[in-house]
Phi, psi and omega in degrees: 000317180298315182304322186283325174300313170309308179296324178290322177294327180286322178298312177300319174298320182298313179296327173294317176296325178299324175276012180058039179220160177220146185254110174276356178267357191298320177301309178297321173306314172296325174298323176292317175307309175308311184285330173299318179291319187288311182297317182294324177288318185276307191281323188251358177066022183279158184285165177299310179297320177297325181292318176302313176300322178297315174305311178301317179296316182293312183290333182288323183291324177302310175296328178296311179302313177304302172314315186286318181300312192279314186274311181282320192264340177076027181275140183301144191294327181298309188296308184299316181287327180298310176299324179290328178290323178290309178307308180299313188290324172302318171302321180292318179297319183290321178294326177281354184064033173087007181207197173286177178243061186296338182279356181273359176313305181298329184280328180268002178303328181294334171292325180275318183235077183286148178244101176274000000 
């Protein structure tokens, strides 16, 4: 599963590089996706597929905001995505309560070792 997430991120970055633009906030967006999945499963009791869809919606929104800032408002892509990187990373730190998430190990075990 981790490899497929990396491939999706690499594909998106490849397309941006072809257009001579780069998204600096992709790492923070992936961190946000992870924290959304973990929090939605632990705190809200959502299932794994619903949590993943919620994370995808969240990261898609981040990408849409980046696109709006660059295309519609004309802000330089480096400035817009660097600012978004800082904002999203700050939100991740706040949601993670300033640290890692060691208590999520049991919650995320079905992703690592699924029992079909």
